[in-house]
C-alpha positions in Angstrom: 0.0 0.0 0.0 1.3 3.4 -0.8 0.5 6.6 1.1 0.4 9.9 -0.7 0.4 13.5 0.5 -2.2 15.5 -1.3 -2.1 19.3 -0.8 -3.9 21.9 -2.8 -1.7 23.5 -5.5 1.2 21.2 -4.6 2.7 18.3 -6.5 1.6 14.8 -5.4 4.2 13.4 -3.0 4.6 9.7 -2.0 5.1 9.5 1.8 5.6 5.8 2.3 5.1 2.3 0.9 3.8 -0.1 3.5 4.9 -3.7 2.9 4.3 -6.8 4.9 1.3 -8.7 3.5 1.9 -11.8 1.3 -1.2 -11.2 -0.8 -3.2 -8.2 -2.2 -5.0 -6.0 0.3 -8.7 -6.6 0.8 -9.3 -3.4 2.9 -7.6 -0.4 4.5 -9.2 1.9 7.1 -7.9 4.9 9.1 -8.4 4.9 12.8 -10.8 7.5 14.2 -7.9 9.8 15.3 -6.0 9.3 12.0 -2.9 7.9 13.6 -3.1 4.4 12.3 -4.2 2.4 9.2 -5.7 -1.0 9.7 -5.2 -3.3 6.7 -6.5 -6.8 5.9 -5.3 -9.0 3.1 -6.3 -12.0 1.1 -3.5 -13.9 3.0 -5.9 -13.8 6.0 -3.8 -11.4 8.0 -4.5 -8.0 9.5 -1.9 -5.3 10.3 -2.0 -2.1 12.2 0.3 0.6 10.9 1.4 3.7 12.9 1.3 6.6 10.4 2.5 9.2 12.9 6.1 8.1 12.3 6.0 8.5 8.5 
């Protein structure tokens, strides 16, 4: 999964590429406070990513 920074009137900038699942993602959701992304994959795993350190 790739995370992009999108600002008005600014070029698109890639912030990070999250790797770790063995199969394609089936879902990705931000936590309510926006500090984490929860992903699930077709490999039957779920991961929680801390995006405050990106």
